[in-house]
N, C-alpha and C positions, 0 to 999 in steps of 0.2 A: 402599453396595451398588451406585449406579450406576456407580461408577468399576470395581468389581470385575465388573460385567456388561460393562462396556465394555471392560476388558481380555481378557475372554474372546472377546470379538468380535474384536479385532485378533489375537489369537493364532490363532483360527480362519481368519481371513483369510490370515495369513501361512503357516499349514499348507496352505491350498488353492493359494495361489500355487507354493508348493515342490511339491507333489503333482502339479500339472498341467504342470510346465515341460517334461517329457518329451514329453507329448501335444501342447502347444503347438508343440514343436520339429518334429514330424510334420506338424501341421496347416498351421503358419504359416512354416517356413523354407523359403525357395525351394531352398535347397541339399540339404534332406532332414536326415536325424539319422544319417546313416551313421557320422559321426565323433563322436557323442556329442551332448549338448544344446548348443544354440548359445548363445554369449554376447553377440552383436552381429548386428542386422539389417543386410543388405548392400544396396546399390543395384543390384538386379539386374532391376528392372522398368522399362519404357520411360515417361518422363515425357511425351514428345511424343504417344505414342498412349494417354494415360490418358484414361478415361472422365470427361467434364465433363457434369453434369447438375443440374437444378434441381427441387426438390420443394418444395411448400407443406404444411406441418404443422399440423394442427389443434390450437389451444392449450386448446379447451375452455372458454374464457373470451370474453366479448363486450365489451370494453373500449371499444368506440366506441358502444355501444348502439345497433347498426343492425339488431338482430333475428338476426344470424348471428354464430356463433362466428368469432374471428379466426384467420387462417392466416398463419403467418410464413414468409417466403422462406428456403430453405436451399441454398445453393450446394456442390456436391460434386465434388471432384476426386480419383479413386481409381484405382490401377492396374488396367489391363484383365486381365492375365494371370491373377491369382487367381480371379477369378470364372469364367474359362474352363475352369480346372482344378477347381473345386469347393472352392478354399481360401476361408476367411473371414478377414478382417482387422480390425483395430482401428481406432478414430477418434481423431483430434485435432481438437477443436472451438474455435473462437474466435466468441463471439456478441458482437455490437457494434451500437451505434447510428451507428457513423461510417464505414461502409463507402461511403456516398454523400455526406454532408455535408461531411466533414472530412479523411478519409483516415487511414492506419494508419502508424506507424512514422516514422523520422527523414525519410524523403522523401515523407510524406503521400501513400501510394499509396490509390488507390480501386479499387474493382471495376470491371471492365470487361466487355462482354458482346458476343457475336457475333450474326448476325441471327436466330438461333434462341433466343436469350435464355440462352444457357449461358455460364458464366463463363470469361473469356478471361485477364485479369489477376486472380490471386488475391492480395492484398498480403502482404508479409512474405515471409520464406525457407522457411516450414513446408513448403508445398505441394512447392516445387522439391527440399527436401532430404528431405523423409519419405515422400512418394508413391513413389518408386523404392525405397524400403526396406520397402514392404508395409504403408503406413498410408494411410488414407482422409483428407483434410482436408475439414473440414465447417465451413462459414462461415454464420452465422445473422444475417439482418437482424433485430434486436429490433422488437417490435409497434411500428408508426407511423413506422418508418423504412424508407429505400429502397423495396422492393417487397412489403413486408409489410403486412397488414391492423392494426387496433387503433391503439392510442395508446401514447405514451411516459409512463411514469408515475414515472420516475428512482428506480430501485431498488425499487420496490414489486412488487405480484403480477404485472403484465403482464409487467415486465422479466424477472423470475425465470422466470416460467412460458414466456416465449418460448424459453428454452433447455432447461429441464427438460422440455417436450413433445417436443423433439427427441430427447433421451436416452431418452424413452419410446418414441418411434417407432423409433429404433434397436435397441430391444429388444422390438419387436412389440406395444407396449401404447397405441400412439396411431395415428392415421390421417394418412397422408400422401397428397397428391394430384398429379398432373402439372401442373396450373395453379392460379392463384390462385382461379378461380371454378368450374372445371369438377368432375366426379364420378369422374374415372378414378383409381383408387386406385392407389398406389406402395407396395412393401413394400422393406424393407432388409434383403433376405435374404443379401446379401453381406458382412454385419459379423458378428462375434462379439458384438457390443453392449458391448463394452468401450471406455470413452469417457474420453479426458483432456481436460480444459478448459484453456486457456491464454488469457492476454491480459492487456494492459497497462492499469492506470487503470480506467476504467469497465468495459472488457470482463473485467479481473479481479475486479472487484467483483461482476459477473453470476456468474463463477465460484464466488465465495464464498458468494453467495446460493443458487445451485443445490446446491452441497455441504451448506449448512445445511438443505436439505429432506430429505436422506437418500436421494434417488432412487437406485433400483437401476440398476446398470450404469455409474454414474461411479466410477471406480477412482482417478482422482487429478486434482488441479487444480494449476495453475501460475499463482498471481496476482502479477502485477508491479505494484508501486506502486499496490496496490488498497484500495479503502475497504472497512472492516469494519463501520461504522455511518455512515448517511447523515447523522443529526445531528451526529455529529463532523465531518463535512465543512462544515457550514454555522455551527455554533456549537461554543464551549467552555464548558460550563457556563454557559449564557445570553449570553456574550459573542459577537456576531456576527463571523465571520471573513470576510464578504463582505456586499457592500450589495444583494444580491438573493438569491432562493431557488430551489428545484428548478423553478419555473414557468419561468424564464429559461433553463433548460438543456433543459428538455423543448421549448420553442419553438425553440431553437437546432439540435436534432437532429433533430426531426421532418420527414418528407417534407412537400412543399407541400400534398398532398391529406390527410394526415392532421391538419396544422395547421388546415385549414378545418373539419374534423369534430369536433375534439377539444376545444373550448372548455369543455365540462363537467369534462373531467379537468383542464385547466388551471386552471381556477377551484379545483378542490378542493386543487391542489398550492398555491394561494395561500392559500384558507381554513384549512387543516389544518397549514400551517408559518408561524405567526406570526412577525413580526420580533421579537417579545418574547424569543424563545429558550426559550419554555417547550416542554417535551416533549408531544407528542399522540401520538395513535393512528397518524398518518402515519409518525412516527419510530420507533415501537414495530414497525411491519410491516417497516421497512427497517433493523432493527438484527439482524445476523447473528450478532453475538457472543452474544447470549442463546441462541441455538440451536447453538452449537458441540456440544452433546451429541447432536446428530443426525448429525453428520458422521461418515462411514464410508469417504470416500476419503482418501487420503493427500495432502499438502500440501507443495509445494515453493515456499516464499515467498521473493520478491526485493523489496527496498526500498532506495531511496536515504535513508540517514540525514539528508541535508541536504533532503528533499522538502519544499518549503513549498506545494505544491499540494495533493496527498494527504499530509497531514503525518503525522509518523512515530508518533504516537499509534495510527494504524490497524493497522499490522504489530503493534505491541505488544501492544495489547489482545487481538487476534486470535491471536496466538501463544501468549500466556498461557492463554487458553481453551482452546485445542486441546491444550496440554500438559495441562491438567488432566484432559481427557477421553482421554488416552492415543493421540491421533491420531498415526499414523506421519508425520514431517515433516522437513523439511530447508530451511535459510536462506541466502540470500546477502546481506549488507548492504554498501553501496557508500558512498563518500563523496560521490556525486554528488546532483543533485537528482532531478527526475523523469524519469529516463533508463531506457531499455531495456538488459538486460545484453547484447544484441547489439551496442549502441553503446559500452559501456566495457569489454568483456571478451570479444570475440567468438569467438575460437576454443575458449577454455575453455568458454564458455557452450553453444556448438553441441554440443560433445563431451559434456558433462554433460547437457544436455537429452535428447540421443540416448539416453545410457545410462538415465537416469531412465524415459523412455517404454518402451524395451525391457524394463525390470525390471518397471515398473508395468502395462503394458498387453499384453506378450507373455509375461509370466513368466519371462524370462531371469534366470538366476543369475549376474550380471556382478558382484556385490560391492558395488554402490552404496550398498546399505542397510547395510553394515558400515563405511562409511567416515565421516569426521567430519561430524557434524551441520550445522555453521557454516563459512561462509567470509567472513571480514570484511575490509575493505578498510583497511589502516592508513595508508598513504600513497598518493598516486596511482599505481595500477597493482602496489602492493605489497599481497600478501593473507597472512593467517594463518588457521589452522583451530582449530575447537574440538570435542572429542568430541560435547559437549553444549552446548546455548545456552539461556540463560546458563550460565557455568560453575558447577559444582555448588558451589564455593568462594564463590559471590557471596551476600551478606547485605546486607539493608538496614540501613545505618548512619545515626545521626541525629546531624546537624550543625547548629549554631547559630549565628547572626548575633550580633555584639556591637558596641558603639561602639567606634571608633577616635579618633585624633587630630583628625580634622577631621569636620564635619558631612556625615553621607551617605557617610562612607569609613570602613568598619568592618573588622572581622575576622570569620573563619569558623573555627570549631573545635569541639571535643565539649562545652565547657562552656557551660551556659545564663547568658544576661545577668542582671545584677542586676536585681530587680523595680523597675519604673518607667522602665527605659531605654527611650528611643523615637529613631526617627528619622522624617523628614518629607519627602514630596515633593509636588509639584504636577504633575498631568497636564498633559503637553504632547503634543498629538496629532501634532505635527511631528516628533516624535522616535522613532526605533527602536532596537531592540536594538543595533544597531552604533554607533548614537551613544551610548548609554550605555556600553557596553564599551570604546570609544575614550577615554572620559574616566573609567574606572573608578577612579582615584586621585585625582580632582579632585572637589572640593565643587561639585556642580551641582543646581539646584533640582528638576531632572526625574526624578532616580532615587536610590535607596540600594543601596551596593554594598559586599560584603563579600566578603573576599580571606583565603586561608591564606597562611601563610608559603611561601616557596619550598620545594618538596618535596624531601626528602633521597632519595627513591626514586620510581620510576614508581607512578601510581596508575591502577588500571583500573575504570572504572565500566561496567557492564554490564547492561543492563534499564532498567526504567521507574523514574522517580523521582517522588516527591510534594513539595510544598512547602506546609506549613500556616502561614497568616498570620492574625494577629489585627491588625486595623485599624479606624481611626475615620475615617469620611469627613466632609468639610465639606459635602456636598451629598447630594441624596436618590438619586443614582446615581454609581456607580464601577465602573471597569473595573480589573482587576489583571493583571499579566504578570509572570511569574518566569523567569529564564534561568540555565542554567549556562555558564560561560566558562573555556576552557583560556587562561591568561595567559602567552604565551611566544611566541618566534618559531617559524615552521614555513612549509611550503609545502603548501598543500592544493588540491583541486580548486576552482576559482572557482564554486561552486554558484549564486551570484547573479548572474553574468553569463548572456548570451544562450547557450544550450546547456546550461546548468546543470552545467558541469563537463566537458563535451567539445566539442571543434571538429571540424567535419565537413570533410573533406580531398576532393579531386576524384578520387582514385585509388578504384578499386572491387576488391573481392574478391568471387569467385563461390562459391555454397554450393549445388551441385546443377546439374542440366541446366536449360536454359532453352527457352523456345519464341520465335516472333516477337512473341508478344503479353504473355509473363510472363519477364522476366529473373531470374536467380537473383543477379545482380551488384548489389551495393551498396556506396555509398560508404563509404570507410574512415572512421575517426575517431581521434583522439588527446586525452589529457587536457588540458584545458584548467586551466592551475594560476595560483597567485596566491602570492606571498610575503607572509605576515601577521605580526602582532605578536600577535594572539589569536584564537581560534576560539569562537564560540558554538556548542555541540553538542547542547543539549537546551533546550526553552522550552515553556511552557504559560500558558494564559491563563483568566480566569474573570470573570463578572459578580458584583461582591459581592453584590449583591442575591439570589444564589443560594446564599446562606450556609446555609439551612435545608434546602435541597433542591436537588440537581443537577438536578432536572427542572421547577422553577418558581420564578421570580424574584419578589421581593418588594421594596416601596420601603424606602429606607434611612432611618433618623432621623439627620439630621446630629449630630455630636458624639457618637453612640453606638458602642461597639465591637463588631465582628464577627469571627467567625473562619470562615474557609472554607480548603478545601484544594485547590490547583490540582495536576492532574495533567500531569506533564511527559512529553514524547515519549520514547519507548524509543531507547535509543542503545547503541553500544558505542565507548568512546573512552578512550585512555590518556593521562592528564595526564603528561608526562616529568618526571622529576627536573629540578630548577631551575626549572620552571614554576611557577605558582600556579592553583589553583581558586578561582573567584569564583562568587558568587550575586548576582544583581541582582533586586532587587524595585521595580517602577515601574507606570505606569499603562498608556495605550495604546501598543501596539507598532505603530507606524507601518508600514502596508503589510500587516501581518499579522492585525490585528483592527481593528473600527470603534470610534470614540471614544464615550463616553457622551454624555449630553445636556448637561451642563456640563463645567466643568473643576474636578473636586474636589482639593483638598488633603488628603493622607491621611497620618495619623500611624500608624506602625508599631510595635506593642508588642513590643519585642524579646525579652522573657523569654518570651512566648507565641508565638514564631515559630520554626519549624524546618523543616529538609529531612531527608527520608529517602531517601538516595541508594543506589544497589545497588553496593556495592563489593566487588570481588573478593578476598576474604580478610576481609571484614568491618570491624569496628571495630578491630580489631589492625592490619590493614593500613593504615588511615587513620591510626591514632596513630603508626606508624612511618614513614610518609611525611611526616607534618607534623612531626615532631621536628626541632629544630635551633635555630638562633637567629632571633629575630624580625627580620621584614624592615624594612630602614630606609624612613622616609617617602620618598614620591616627589616629585619636584619638581612645583610647582603647576601649571606650563606643560606638562607632559608630555601627550602626545597618541598613542595608539596607532593603528595602521593595520590595517584588516582587508579583507574584501570588501566590496562595494557594499550599502548598504542594501536591504531587501527592497522591492521596487516593489509595486504593485497587482496581485498575483499572478492569474492567470486563474482564472476560476470554472468552467473547463470541465475536467473530469478526462481528461487524456491527449490532448486534440485540439489 
């Protein structure tokens, strides 16, 4: 019933967009509609003479408990000419905690201001490019940051309401003021109220959160490397991904003034986010996936499949939830880590984003909604497309580990192991997924590895996988990791190196007009690549103590078997013919999860362990790819080469 109602909403929205396209052409096209409905906004307005102003919007909450509702600072750059002629324009919004503390983009740009407090440098290219084309650029300082009141609550109500209240103000439903403390009201009579939110990492996470409120006027979001559930940023089924929680991040991004007055909020972030990894009401408030049924905005999602900061599980679960609700959506998946598409596919990104906003905010019928849903990077700089994603032929396919010729070196195929078959490893917190994969064909005490025979044909995995493990620990605590590996030579983006798959060059390209204080010219980049013998392309983790519930851990009884399912990150990867597919099961993935209290030895029951992997073509495709002669035993001394092991990745999303 809900899905049918949702579908009716989407159909009605599409009808309205199509119906008003001609009217929008008259109201918003600088050139008029003499030659029919426009298909592209053109740079006909002056950027140098644009209106630059600041407004403080009342969020209607009192996060810092000072007896007054908080106001957030909103910096606006908009073309002067439409207002002079009575034309109203749409808004592109980036709500961020980073405008003062850390900077935005590859060059860490911060906001700068003139003597009157109006913004001079607006970070990134959005203002330079889109303001001349008839859009307003709106930049919101989240509560507790830069020039805003309130406190940072890291994804909670204050963060989301900071931006949602601005959408309300742009649509005449909230109050705006000309100063932080004064009573002079400001209205946004210059806008249509159509808003598109964009941002990388924390900024894109806020966009996800605002969309999940269903706020009226938000027409589209473009989340780039964004979080969909804050619990999954800090934990994986109880296993801690970092050695700190949201209180550290809040303290990092808050303004000095907010830091001094927000001790109570900081303490709540400590108390309600215990390092046990148990689910609390704090995490429930910050879970946007559960509210996907409220999303009415379209979604253009971008993520690096090798993002080890905001890990790829975030886009997978968000995408799947949006798909269930029939949300209009588009996706780009790159081979990079935590990188903006402006820095890995610049010209195509600017063109595509321009067409997306023209369609979603101006109602132009430019055909982007009829083009392939997905762009996937197959090799550095080489892209393929899919009409829908994952492809309709994708089906979860069960594969099972089995014992091989050497201890801990087994096979992977469709048949279950004989009852009683086991493999054992001892958790070594110094070893990572790259150490395990480098010695996949070698008996080592720190992992168990299982491989197919060399593939007879290409095998494509598209979407999210799970690995169900039955394990017996020797201690009362144990952490588990599972990774999927493509075993074979390739040249990939070096996602583990500085730059996470890109190198920054001294040359610059320009994307719109500039002013003395705001350049539209940004440093070029190129792919940073590495020749490898293997590629880890999906990974997942869990605390075995969460065997009975993903939301609450329990002590383990040494010597007792437990069954738990690990959620592996979404991906889209082709294992070429001649390569092997591997599944590795081990303990602490150094650099990506924290170790348990002890060093457990874990026995894996192979007969009750299996993986469900998303194979394009399903079980038949897997069977055809894995048919052929059995692989020869590898030399004991062999060691494969891959990217560097994951370091202690930053606990700051996007900064």
